C-alpha distance (Angstrom), angle and dihedral (degrees) to the residues before:
residue distance angle dihedral
M1 . . .
T2 3.79 . .
D3 3.81 124.0 .
R4 3.79 88.5 -106.1
Q5 3.79 91.8 53.8
V6 3.81 89.9 48.8
R7 3.81 90.6 52.6
E8 3.83 90.9 47.9
Q9 3.81 90.7 49.5
E10 3.84 89.9 49.0
F11 3.80 89.3 50.8
K12 3.81 90.5 52.4
I13 3.79 90.8 49.0
A14 3.83 91.3 50.2
R15 3.77 91.3 48.4
Y16 3.82 93.0 50.0
R17 3.85 90.9 46.1
H18 3.80 89.2 54.3
L19 3.80 91.1 49.1
E20 3.82 90.1 47.0
R21 3.85 89.6 56.6
E22 3.79 93.0 47.0
V23 3.81 102.8 46.6
T24 3.79 119.2 93.8
D25 3.81 97.1 -165.0
P26 3.83 109.8 93.9
L27 3.80 92.4 -149.7
A28 3.79 91.7 53.0
A29 3.81 90.9 48.2
S30 3.81 90.0 49.9
L31 3.79 92.9 50.1
L32 3.79 91.8 47.4
H33 3.81 89.7 50.0
S34 3.80 90.1 52.6
I35 3.82 90.8 50.0
I36 3.80 90.1 50.9
E37 3.78 92.1 50.3
E38 3.82 91.8 50.3
L39 3.80 92.5 49.0
E40 3.78 92.0 48.8
A41 3.82 92.1 46.8
E42 3.79 89.4 51.7
L43 3.81 90.6 52.7
R44 3.81 93.1 47.4
K45 3.82 89.5 49.5
E46 3.79 92.1 51.8
R47 3.78 95.4 36.5
P48 3.83 112.2 26.5
D49 3.83 89.3 -175.0
W50 3.82 91.7 59.5
H51 3.83 111.6 110.9
G52 3.80 102.0 167.8
P53 3.78 141.5 -57.6
G54 3.75 113.5 -44.2
H55 3.83 96.1 13.9
């Protein structure tokens, strides 16, 4: 995964986190949380040194 792809993935994660905080439907929040976990797991798999956006 290139640095650009990492930044794009981090942007997606940030966008989904924002949506997760804004939604009022518990099912939607749960689904967004699952998406975030999958995106973060993918980043950690590709980049074991990745610890989160901005780190």
